[in-house]
N, CA, C, O and the ligand as a Tripos MOL2 file, in Angstrom:
@<TRIPOS>MOLECULE
protein
  249   247    63     0     0
PROTEIN
NO_CHARGES

@<TRIPOS>ATOM
      1 N         -11.0110  -19.2140  -10.5690 N.3       1 MET1
      2 CA        -11.2270  -17.7720  -10.4920 C.3       1 MET1
      3 C         -10.0950  -17.1270   -9.6880 C.2       1 MET1
      4 O          -9.7540  -17.5570   -8.5860 O.2       1 MET1
      5 N          -9.5480  -16.1130  -10.2700 N.am      2 GLU2
      6 CA         -8.4210  -15.4620   -9.6210 C.3       2 GLU2
      7 C          -8.8880  -14.2300   -8.8610 C.2       2 GLU2
      8 O          -9.4290  -13.2930   -9.4470 O.2       2 GLU2
      9 N          -8.6720  -14.2430   -7.5530 N.am      3 ALA3
     10 CA         -9.0470  -13.0930   -6.7440 C.3       3 ALA3
     11 C          -7.8380  -12.1980   -6.5640 C.2       3 ALA3
     12 O          -6.9930  -12.4280   -5.6990 O.2       3 ALA3
     13 N          -7.7730  -11.1920   -7.3820 N.am      4 ALA4
     14 CA         -6.6720  -10.2360   -7.2790 C.3       4 ALA4
     15 C          -7.1810   -8.8810   -7.7100 C.2       4 ALA4
     16 O          -8.1040   -8.7680   -8.5170 O.2       4 ALA4
     17 N          -6.5570   -7.8470   -7.1510 N.am      5 GLN5
     18 CA         -6.9820   -6.5050   -7.5450 C.3       5 GLN5
     19 C          -5.8080   -5.5430   -7.4940 C.2       5 GLN5
     20 O          -4.8110   -5.7890   -6.8160 O.2       5 GLN5
     21 N          -5.9410   -4.4590   -8.2130 N.am      6 TRP6
     22 CA         -4.9090   -3.4360   -8.2220 C.3       6 TRP6
     23 C          -5.0730   -2.5450   -6.9950 C.2       6 TRP6
     24 O          -6.1720   -2.3420   -6.4800 O.2       6 TRP6
     25 N          -3.9440   -2.0300   -6.5550 N.am      7 ILE7
     26 CA         -3.9730   -1.0460   -5.4690 C.3       7 ILE7
     27 C          -4.0660    0.3410   -6.0860 C.2       7 ILE7
     28 O          -3.3880    0.6460   -7.0670 O.2       7 ILE7
     29 N          -4.9090    1.1670   -5.5030 N.am      8 PHE8
     30 CA         -5.0670    2.5380   -5.9790 C.3       8 PHE8
     31 C          -4.3320    3.4970   -5.0460 C.2       8 PHE8
     32 O          -4.2750    3.2930   -3.8330 O.2       8 PHE8
     33 N          -3.7820    4.5310   -5.6360 N.am      9 CYS9
     34 CA         -3.0470    5.5320   -4.8620 C.3       9 CYS9
     35 C          -4.0010    6.2640   -3.9150 C.2       9 CYS9
     36 O          -5.0550    6.7340   -4.3450 O.2       9 CYS9
     37 N          -3.6400    6.3660   -2.6260 N.am     10 PRO10
     38 CA         -4.5260    7.0760   -1.6850 C.3      10 PRO10
     39 C          -4.5470    8.5820   -1.9010 C.2      10 PRO10
     40 O          -5.4220    9.2680   -1.3740 O.2      10 PRO10
     41 N          -3.6000    9.1030   -2.6660 N.am     11 HIS11
     42 CA         -3.5450   10.5520   -2.8870 C.3      11 HIS11
     43 C          -4.3780   10.9700   -4.1010 C.2      11 HIS11
     44 O          -5.2380   11.8450   -3.9970 O.2      11 HIS11
     45 N          -4.1200   10.3450   -5.2440 N.am     12 CYS12
     46 CA         -4.8040   10.7860   -6.4610 C.3      12 CYS12
     47 C          -5.7870    9.7330   -6.9770 C.2      12 CYS12
     48 O          -6.4980    9.9690   -7.9550 O.2      12 CYS12
     49 N          -5.8250    8.5700   -6.3170 N.am     13 GLU13
     50 CA         -6.7180    7.4750   -6.6900 C.3      13 GLU13
     51 C          -6.4490    6.9210   -8.0750 C.2      13 GLU13
     52 O          -7.3220    6.3170   -8.6980 O.2      13 GLU13
     53 N          -5.2620    7.1280   -8.5370 N.am     14 HIS14
     54 CA         -4.8390    6.5170   -9.7900 C.3      14 HIS14
     55 C          -4.4200    5.0770   -9.5140 C.2      14 HIS14
     56 O          -3.9320    4.7580   -8.4290 O.2      14 HIS14
     57 N          -4.6120    4.2300  -10.4890 N.am     15 LYS15
     58 CA         -4.2150    2.8310  -10.3350 C.3      15 LYS15
     59 C          -2.6990    2.7150  -10.3710 C.2      15 LYS15
     60 O          -2.0530    3.2430  -11.2760 O.2      15 LYS15
     61 N          -2.1330    2.0230   -9.3870 N.am     16 THR16
     62 CA         -0.6870    1.8180   -9.3810 C.3      16 THR16
     63 C          -0.3580    0.5160  -10.1080 C.2      16 THR16
     64 O          -1.2420   -0.1590  -10.6360 O.2      16 THR16
     65 N           0.9180    0.1830  -10.1250 N.am     17 ARG17
     66 CA          1.3120   -1.0600  -10.7930 C.3      17 ARG17
     67 C           1.3570   -2.2270   -9.8260 C.2      17 ARG17
     68 O           1.8410   -3.3050  -10.1730 O.2      17 ARG17
     69 N           0.8610   -2.0240   -8.6250 N.am     18 ILE18
     70 CA          0.9330   -3.0740   -7.6090 C.3      18 ILE18
     71 C          -0.3940   -3.8070   -7.5450 C.2      18 ILE18
     72 O          -1.4630   -3.2050   -7.4460 O.2      18 ILE18
     73 N          -0.2880   -5.1130   -7.6050 N.am     19 LYS19
     74 CA         -1.4760   -5.9530   -7.5550 C.3      19 LYS19
     75 C          -1.4170   -6.7900   -6.2840 C.2      19 LYS19
     76 O          -0.3460   -7.2480   -5.8850 O.2      19 LYS19
     77 N          -2.5580   -6.9870   -5.6560 N.am     20 ILE20
     78 CA         -2.5880   -7.8350   -4.4640 C.3      20 ILE20
     79 C          -3.5890   -8.9670   -4.6570 C.2      20 ILE20
     80 O          -4.5820   -8.8480   -5.3740 O.2      20 ILE20
     81 N          -3.2840  -10.0400   -3.9990 N.am     21 ARG21
     82 CA         -4.1690  -11.1960   -4.0090 C.3      21 ARG21
     83 C          -4.8420  -11.3310   -2.6520 C.2      21 ARG21
     84 O          -4.5050  -10.6250   -1.7010 O.2      21 ARG21
     85 N          -5.7790  -12.2300   -2.5800 N.am     22 GLU22
     86 CA         -6.4870  -12.5040   -1.3330 C.3      22 GLU22
     87 C          -5.5310  -12.8460   -0.1940 C.2      22 GLU22
     88 O          -5.7550  -12.4650    0.9550 O.2      22 GLU22
     89 N          -4.4690  -13.5630   -0.5260 N.am     23 ASP23
     90 CA         -3.5440  -14.0160    0.5220 C.3      23 ASP23
     91 C          -2.2710  -13.1680    0.5720 C.2      23 ASP23
     92 O          -1.2760  -13.5720    1.1740 O.2      23 ASP23
     93 N          -2.3060  -12.0040   -0.0550 N.am     24 THR24
     94 CA         -1.1440  -11.1110   -0.0060 C.3      24 THR24
     95 C          -1.1160  -10.3690    1.3250 C.2      24 THR24
     96 O          -2.1290   -9.8430    1.7850 O.2      24 THR24
     97 N           0.0680  -10.3410    1.9300 N.am     25 VAL25
     98 CA          0.2570   -9.5660    3.1610 C.3      25 VAL25
     99 C           1.4290   -8.6250    2.9510 C.2      25 VAL25
    100 O           2.5430   -9.0640    2.6650 O.2      25 VAL25
    101 N           1.1790   -7.3350    3.0910 N.am     26 LEU26
    102 CA          2.2430   -6.3460    2.9760 C.3      26 LEU26
    103 C           2.3360   -5.5750    4.2810 C.2      26 LEU26
    104 O           1.3200   -5.1930    4.8610 O.2      26 LEU26
    105 N           3.5560   -5.3490    4.7360 N.am     27 GLU27
    106 CA          3.7470   -4.5350    5.9380 C.3      27 GLU27
    107 C           4.7770   -3.4710    5.6600 C.2      27 GLU27
    108 O           5.8730   -3.7600    5.1790 O.2      27 GLU27
    109 N           4.4230   -2.2290    5.9670 N.am     28 ASN28
    110 CA          5.3120   -1.0950    5.7110 C.3      28 ASN28
    111 C           5.8030   -1.0960    4.2720 C.2      28 ASN28
    112 O           6.9910   -0.9160    4.0040 O.2      28 ASN28
    113 N           4.8900   -1.2980    3.3730 N.am     29 PHE29
    114 CA          5.2430   -1.3760    1.9620 C.3      29 PHE29
    115 C           5.2150    0.0150    1.3430 C.2      29 PHE29
    116 O           4.1910    0.6940    1.4140 O.2      29 PHE29
    117 N           6.3170    0.4550    0.7390 N.am     30 PRO30
    118 CA          6.3310    1.7690    0.1080 C.3      30 PRO30
    119 C           5.6460    1.7210   -1.2440 C.2      30 PRO30
    120 O           6.2470    1.3400   -2.2490 O.2      30 PRO30
    121 N           4.3960    2.1060   -1.2560 N.am     31 LEU31
    122 CA          3.6040    2.1080   -2.4810 C.3      31 LEU31
    123 C           3.9360    3.3590   -3.3000 C.2      31 LEU31
    124 O           3.7310    4.4880   -2.8540 O.2      31 LEU31
    125 N           4.4430    3.1310   -4.4860 N.am     32 PHE32
    126 CA          4.8110    4.2660   -5.3280 C.3      32 PHE32
    127 C           3.7640    4.4710   -6.4180 C.2      32 PHE32
    128 O           3.3720    3.5330   -7.1120 O.2      32 PHE32
    129 N           3.3280    5.6980   -6.5480 N.am     33 CYS33
    130 CA          2.3360    6.0180   -7.5630 C.3      33 CYS33
    131 C           3.0350    6.6350   -8.7700 C.2      33 CYS33
    132 O           3.7280    7.6410   -8.6220 O.2      33 CYS33
    133 N           2.8730    6.0650   -9.9470 N.am     34 PRO34
    134 CA          3.5290    6.6090  -11.1430 C.3      34 PRO34
    135 C           2.9080    7.9160  -11.6190 C.2      34 PRO34
    136 O           3.5000    8.6280  -12.4290 O.2      34 PRO34
    137 N           1.7440    8.2260  -11.1290 N.am     35 LYS35
    138 CA          1.0940    9.4550  -11.5810 C.3      35 LYS35
    139 C           1.4950   10.6750  -10.7590 C.2      35 LYS35
    140 O           2.0130   11.6490  -11.3050 O.2      35 LYS35
    141 N           1.2570   10.6280   -9.4470 N.am     36 CYS36
    142 CA          1.6010   11.7980   -8.6220 C.3      36 CYS36
    143 C           2.9840   11.6690   -8.0030 C.2      36 CYS36
    144 O           3.4420   12.5720   -7.3030 O.2      36 CYS36
    145 N           3.6510   10.5450   -8.2610 N.am     37 LYS37
    146 CA          5.0230   10.3150   -7.8000 C.3      37 LYS37
    147 C           5.1740   10.4210   -6.2840 C.2      37 LYS37
    148 O           6.2220   10.8270   -5.7820 O.2      37 LYS37
    149 N           4.1350   10.0570   -5.5760 N.am     38 MET38
    150 CA          4.2090   10.0370   -4.1240 C.3      38 MET38
    151 C           4.4370    8.6070   -3.6670 C.2      38 MET38
    152 O           3.9600    7.6500   -4.2760 O.2      38 MET38
    153 N           5.1750    8.4960   -2.5850 N.am     39 GLU39
    154 CA          5.3910    7.1870   -2.0010 C.3      39 GLU39
    155 C           4.6370    7.1420   -0.6820 C.2      39 GLU39
    156 O           4.7720    8.0380    0.1510 O.2      39 GLU39
    157 N           3.8470    6.1000   -0.4960 N.am     40 THR40
    158 CA          3.0240    5.9810    0.6980 C.3      40 THR40
    159 C           3.2880    4.6390    1.3480 C.2      40 THR40
    160 O           3.2940    3.5990    0.6890 O.2      40 THR40
    161 N           3.5040    4.6780    2.6490 N.am     41 LEU41
    162 CA          3.6740    3.4190    3.3660 C.3      41 LEU41
    163 C           2.3090    2.8070    3.6340 C.2      41 LEU41
    164 O           1.4120    3.4690    4.1550 O.2      41 LEU41
    165 N           2.1620    1.5600    3.2780 N.am     42 ILE42
    166 CA          0.8690    0.9010    3.4820 C.3      42 ILE42
    167 C           1.0420   -0.4770    4.0990 C.2      42 ILE42
    168 O           2.1100   -1.0840    4.0190 O.2      42 ILE42
    169 N          -0.0050   -0.9450    4.7000 N.am     43 ASN43
    170 CA         -0.1420   -2.3350    5.0950 C.3      43 ASN43
    171 C          -1.2980   -2.9170    4.2980 C.2      43 ASN43
    172 O          -2.2850   -2.2330    4.0260 O.2      43 ASN43
    173 N          -1.1720   -4.1720    3.9290 N.am     44 VAL44
    174 CA         -2.2680   -4.8340    3.2260 C.3      44 VAL44
    175 C          -2.5180   -6.1890    3.8640 C.2      44 VAL44
    176 O          -1.6040   -6.9910    4.0540 O.2      44 VAL44
    177 N          -3.7780   -6.4200    4.1870 N.am     45 ARG45
    178 CA         -4.1750   -7.7210    4.7100 C.3      45 ARG45
    179 C          -5.5450   -8.0730    4.1700 C.2      45 ARG45
    180 O          -6.4770   -7.2720    4.2430 O.2      45 ARG45
    181 N          -5.6620   -9.2630    3.6310 N.am     46 GLN46
    182 CA         -6.9400   -9.7610    3.1120 C.3      46 GLN46
    183 C          -7.6210   -8.7360    2.2200 C.2      46 GLN46
    184 O          -8.8150   -8.4630    2.3400 O.2      46 GLN46
    185 N          -6.8170   -8.1790    1.3220 N.am     47 MET47
    186 CA         -7.2830   -7.2360    0.3040 C.3      47 MET47
    187 C          -7.8000   -5.9220    0.8840 C.2      47 MET47
    188 O          -8.5200   -5.1810    0.2150 O.2      47 MET47
    189 N          -7.4280   -5.6390    2.1340 N.am     48 ASN48
    190 CA         -7.7280   -4.3330    2.6970 C.3      48 ASN48
    191 C          -6.4350   -3.5500    2.8130 C.2      48 ASN48
    192 O          -5.4220   -4.0770    3.2730 O.2      48 ASN48
    193 N          -6.4680   -2.3100    2.4020 N.am     49 MET49
    194 CA         -5.2830   -1.4810    2.4540 C.3      49 MET49
    195 C          -5.3860   -0.4670    3.5810 C.2      49 MET49
    196 O          -6.4010    0.2120    3.7360 O.2      49 MET49
    197 N          -4.3150   -0.3760    4.3680 N.am     50 TYR50
    198 CA         -4.2550    0.5880    5.4590 C.3      50 TYR50
    199 C          -3.0760    1.5090    5.2200 C.2      50 TYR50
    200 O          -1.9490    1.0500    5.0340 O.2      50 TYR50
    201 N          -3.3340    2.8080    5.2240 N.am     51 VAL51
    202 CA         -2.2580    3.7750    5.0250 C.3      51 VAL51
    203 C          -1.6020    4.0660    6.3680 C.2      51 VAL51
    204 O          -2.2760    4.3460    7.3590 O.2      51 VAL51
    205 N          -0.2810    3.9950    6.3830 N.am     52 ILE52
    206 CA          0.4770    4.2940    7.6010 C.3      52 ILE52
    207 C           0.8060    5.7810    7.5980 C.2      52 ILE52
    208 O           1.5000    6.2730    6.7080 O.2      52 ILE52
    209 N           0.3060    6.4800    8.5900 N.am     53 LYS53
    210 CA          0.4250    7.9410    8.5560 C.3      53 LYS53
    211 C           1.6270    8.4860    9.2970 C.2      53 LYS53
    212 O           2.0540    9.6110    9.0370 O.2      53 LYS53
    213 N           2.1830    7.7030   10.2220 N.am     54 GLU54
    214 CA          3.3290    8.2220   10.9720 C.3      54 GLU54
    215 C           4.5750    8.2050   10.1120 C.2      54 GLU54
    216 O           4.9720    7.1410    9.6350 O.2      54 GLU54
    217 N           5.2020    9.3440    9.9000 N.am     55 PRO55
    218 CA          6.3910    9.3760    9.0630 C.3      55 PRO55
    219 C           7.6140    8.7540    9.7150 C.2      55 PRO55
    220 O           8.4210    8.1210    9.0340 O.2      55 PRO55
    221 N           7.7670    8.9250   11.0390 N.am     56 ASP56
    222 CA          8.9050    8.2670   11.6960 C.3      56 ASP56
    223 C           8.4220    7.3590   12.8260 C.2      56 ASP56
    224 O           8.3890    7.7400   13.9960 O.2      56 ASP56
    225 N           8.0590    6.1780   12.4380 N.am     57 ALA57
    226 CA          7.6360    5.1750   13.4050 C.3      57 ALA57
    227 C           8.8450    4.4560   14.0020 C.2      57 ALA57
    228 O           8.7120    3.6080   14.8850 O.2      57 ALA57
    229 N          10.0180    4.8150   13.5020 N.am     58 LYS58
    230 CA         11.2360    4.1260   13.9640 C.3      58 LYS58
    231 C          11.5990    4.5020   15.3990 C.2      58 LYS58
    232 O          12.3270    3.7630   16.0620 O.2      58 LYS58
    233 N          11.1070    5.6310   15.8820 N.am     59 THR59
    234 CA         11.4890    6.1060   17.2070 C.3      59 THR59
    235 C          11.0400    5.1400   18.2980 C.2      59 THR59
    236 O          11.6180    5.1270   19.3850 O.2      59 THR59
    237 N          10.0330    4.3450   18.0300 N.am     60 GLN60
    238 CA          9.5150    3.4350   19.0380 C.3      60 GLN60
    239 C          10.0990    2.0330   18.9080 C.2      60 GLN60
    240 O           9.6300    1.1050   19.5660 O.2      60 GLN60
    241 N          11.1020    1.8710   18.0790 N.am     61 SER61
    242 CA         11.6280    0.5190   17.8640 C.3      61 SER61
    243 C          12.3490    0.0060   19.1070 C.2      61 SER61
    244 O          12.9560    0.7650   19.8620 O.2      61 SER61
    245 N          12.2600   -1.2950   19.2880 N.am     62 ARG62
    246 CA         12.8460   -1.8940   20.4790 C.3      62 ARG62
    247 C          14.3330   -2.1690   20.3190 C.2      62 ARG62
    248 O          14.9700   -2.6750   21.2430 O.2      62 ARG62
    249 ZN         -1.0480    9.0950   -6.8660 Zn       63 ZN63
@<TRIPOS>BOND
     1     1     2 1
     2     2     3 1
     3     3     4 2
     4     3     5 am
     5     5     6 1
     6     6     7 1
     7     7     8 2
     8     7     9 am
     9     9    10 1
    10    10    11 1
    11    11    12 2
    12    11    13 am
    13    13    14 1
    14    14    15 1
    15    15    16 2
    16    15    17 am
    17    17    18 1
    18    18    19 1
    19    19    20 2
    20    19    21 am
    21    21    22 1
    22    22    23 1
    23    23    24 2
    24    23    25 am
    25    25    26 1
    26    26    27 1
    27    27    28 2
    28    27    29 am
    29    29    30 1
    30    30    31 1
    31    31    32 2
    32    31    33 am
    33    33    34 1
    34    34    35 1
    35    35    36 2
    36    35    37 am
    37    37    38 1
    38    38    39 1
    39    39    40 2
    40    39    41 am
    41    41    42 1
    42    42    43 1
    43    43    44 2
    44    43    45 am
    45    45    46 1
    46    46    47 1
    47    47    48 2
    48    47    49 am
    49    49    50 1
    50    50    51 1
    51    51    52 2
    52    51    53 am
    53    53    54 1
    54    54    55 1
    55    55    56 2
    56    55    57 am
    57    57    58 1
    58    58    59 1
    59    59    60 2
    60    59    61 am
    61    61    62 1
    62    62    63 1
    63    63    64 2
    64    63    65 am
    65    65    66 1
    66    66    67 1
    67    67    68 2
    68    67    69 am
    69    69    70 1
    70    70    71 1
    71    71    72 2
    72    71    73 am
    73    73    74 1
    74    74    75 1
    75    75    76 2
    76    75    77 am
    77    77    78 1
    78    78    79 1
    79    79    80 2
    80    79    81 am
    81    81    82 1
    82    82    83 1
    83    83    84 2
    84    83    85 am
    85    85    86 1
    86    86    87 1
    87    87    88 2
    88    87    89 am
    89    89    90 1
    90    90    91 1
    91    91    92 2
    92    91    93 am
    93    93    94 1
    94    94    95 1
    95    95    96 2
    96    95    97 am
    97    97    98 1
    98    98    99 1
    99    99   100 2
   100    99   101 am
   101   101   102 1
   102   102   103 1
   103   103   104 2
   104   103   105 am
   105   105   106 1
   106   106   107 1
   107   107   108 2
   108   107   109 am
   109   109   110 1
   110   110   111 1
   111   111   112 2
   112   111   113 am
   113   113   114 1
   114   114   115 1
   115   115   116 2
   116   115   117 am
   117   117   118 1
   118   118   119 1
   119   119   120 2
   120   119   121 am
   121   121   122 1
   122   122   123 1
   123   123   124 2
   124   123   125 am
   125   125   126 1
   126   126   127 1
   127   127   128 2
   128   127   129 am
   129   129   130 1
   130   130   131 1
   131   131   132 2
   132   131   133 am
   133   133   134 1
   134   134   135 1
   135   135   136 2
   136   135   137 am
   137   137   138 1
   138   138   139 1
   139   139   140 2
   140   139   141 am
   141   141   142 1
   142   142   143 1
   143   143   144 2
   144   143   145 am
   145   145   146 1
   146   146   147 1
   147   147   148 2
   148   147   149 am
   149   149   150 1
   150   150   151 1
   151   151   152 2
   152   151   153 am
   153   153   154 1
   154   154   155 1
   155   155   156 2
   156   155   157 am
   157   157   158 1
   158   158   159 1
   159   159   160 2
   160   159   161 am
   161   161   162 1
   162   162   163 1
   163   163   164 2
   164   163   165 am
   165   165   166 1
   166   166   167 1
   167   167   168 2
   168   167   169 am
   169   169   170 1
   170   170   171 1
   171   171   172 2
   172   171   173 am
   173   173   174 1
   174   174   175 1
   175   175   176 2
   176   175   177 am
   177   177   178 1
   178   178   179 1
   179   179   180 2
   180   179   181 am
   181   181   182 1
   182   182   183 1
   183   183   184 2
   184   183   185 am
   185   185   186 1
   186   186   187 1
   187   187   188 2
   188   187   189 am
   189   189   190 1
   190   190   191 1
   191   191   192 2
   192   191   193 am
   193   193   194 1
   194   194   195 1
   195   195   196 2
   196   195   197 am
   197   197   198 1
   198   198   199 1
   199   199   200 2
   200   199   201 am
   201   201   202 1
   202   202   203 1
   203   203   204 2
   204   203   205 am
   205   205   206 1
   206   206   207 1
   207   207   208 2
   208   207   209 am
   209   209   210 1
   210   210   211 1
   211   211   212 2
   212   211   213 am
   213   213   214 1
   214   214   215 1
   215   215   216 2
   216   215   217 am
   217   217   218 1
   218   218   219 1
   219   219   220 2
   220   219   221 am
   221   221   222 1
   222   222   223 1
   223   223   224 2
   224   223   225 am
   225   225   226 1
   226   226   227 1
   227   227   228 2
   228   227   229 am
   229   229   230 1
   230   230   231 1
   231   231   232 2
   232   231   233 am
   233   233   234 1
   234   234   235 1
   235   235   236 2
   236   235   237 am
   237   237   238 1
   238   238   239 1
   239   239   240 2
   240   239   241 am
   241   241   242 1
   242   242   243 1
   243   243   244 2
   244   243   245 am
   245   245   246 1
   246   246   247 1
   247   247   248 2
@<TRIPOS>SUBSTRUCTURE
     1 MET1         2 RESIDUE 1 A MET
     2 GLU2         6 RESIDUE 1 A GLU
     3 ALA3        10 RESIDUE 1 A ALA
     4 ALA4        14 RESIDUE 1 A ALA
     5 GLN5        18 RESIDUE 1 A GLN
     6 TRP6        22 RESIDUE 1 A TRP
     7 ILE7        26 RESIDUE 1 A ILE
     8 PHE8        30 RESIDUE 1 A PHE
     9 CYS9        34 RESIDUE 1 A CYS
    10 PRO10       38 RESIDUE 1 A PRO
    11 HIS11       42 RESIDUE 1 A HIS
    12 CYS12       46 RESIDUE 1 A CYS
    13 GLU13       50 RESIDUE 1 A GLU
    14 HIS14       54 RESIDUE 1 A HIS
    15 LYS15       58 RESIDUE 1 A LYS
    16 THR16       62 RESIDUE 1 A THR
    17 ARG17       66 RESIDUE 1 A ARG
    18 ILE18       70 RESIDUE 1 A ILE
    19 LYS19       74 RESIDUE 1 A LYS
    20 ILE20       78 RESIDUE 1 A ILE
    21 ARG21       82 RESIDUE 1 A ARG
    22 GLU22       86 RESIDUE 1 A GLU
    23 ASP23       90 RESIDUE 1 A ASP
    24 THR24       94 RESIDUE 1 A THR
    25 VAL25       98 RESIDUE 1 A VAL
    26 LEU26      102 RESIDUE 1 A LEU
    27 GLU27      106 RESIDUE 1 A GLU
    28 ASN28      110 RESIDUE 1 A ASN
    29 PHE29      114 RESIDUE 1 A PHE
    30 PRO30      118 RESIDUE 1 A PRO
    31 LEU31      122 RESIDUE 1 A LEU
    32 PHE32      126 RESIDUE 1 A PHE
    33 CYS33      130 RESIDUE 1 A CYS
    34 PRO34      134 RESIDUE 1 A PRO
    35 LYS35      138 RESIDUE 1 A LYS
    36 CYS36      142 RESIDUE 1 A CYS
    37 LYS37      146 RESIDUE 1 A LYS
    38 MET38      150 RESIDUE 1 A MET
    39 GLU39      154 RESIDUE 1 A GLU
    40 THR40      158 RESIDUE 1 A THR
    41 LEU41      162 RESIDUE 1 A LEU
    42 ILE42      166 RESIDUE 1 A ILE
    43 ASN43      170 RESIDUE 1 A ASN
    44 VAL44      174 RESIDUE 1 A VAL
    45 ARG45      178 RESIDUE 1 A ARG
    46 GLN46      182 RESIDUE 1 A GLN
    47 MET47      186 RESIDUE 1 A MET
    48 ASN48      190 RESIDUE 1 A ASN
    49 MET49      194 RESIDUE 1 A MET
    50 TYR50      198 RESIDUE 1 A TYR
    51 VAL51      202 RESIDUE 1 A VAL
    52 ILE52      206 RESIDUE 1 A ILE
    53 LYS53      210 RESIDUE 1 A LYS
    54 GLU54      214 RESIDUE 1 A GLU
    55 PRO55      218 RESIDUE 1 A PRO
    56 ASP56      222 RESIDUE 1 A ASP
    57 ALA57      226 RESIDUE 1 A ALA
    58 LYS58      230 RESIDUE 1 A LYS
    59 THR59      234 RESIDUE 1 A THR
    60 GLN60      238 RESIDUE 1 A GLN
    61 SER61      242 RESIDUE 1 A SER
    62 ARG62      246 RESIDUE 1 A ARG
    63 ZN63       249 GROUP 0 **** ****
């Protein structure tokens, strides 16, 4: 049994072309939606998606 699912756009909830698996880990991933053409930074862990809301998180870099 394959545990995988599509990621949905957080803006329009349209299905994107990105698929994640149970063991997929994404950090600061620019999720692009082909429908509303928005790019959203996300983190994915254990099939949970977290939207990164800070536009410039680079200011705190070490
Ligand atoms: Zn969208």
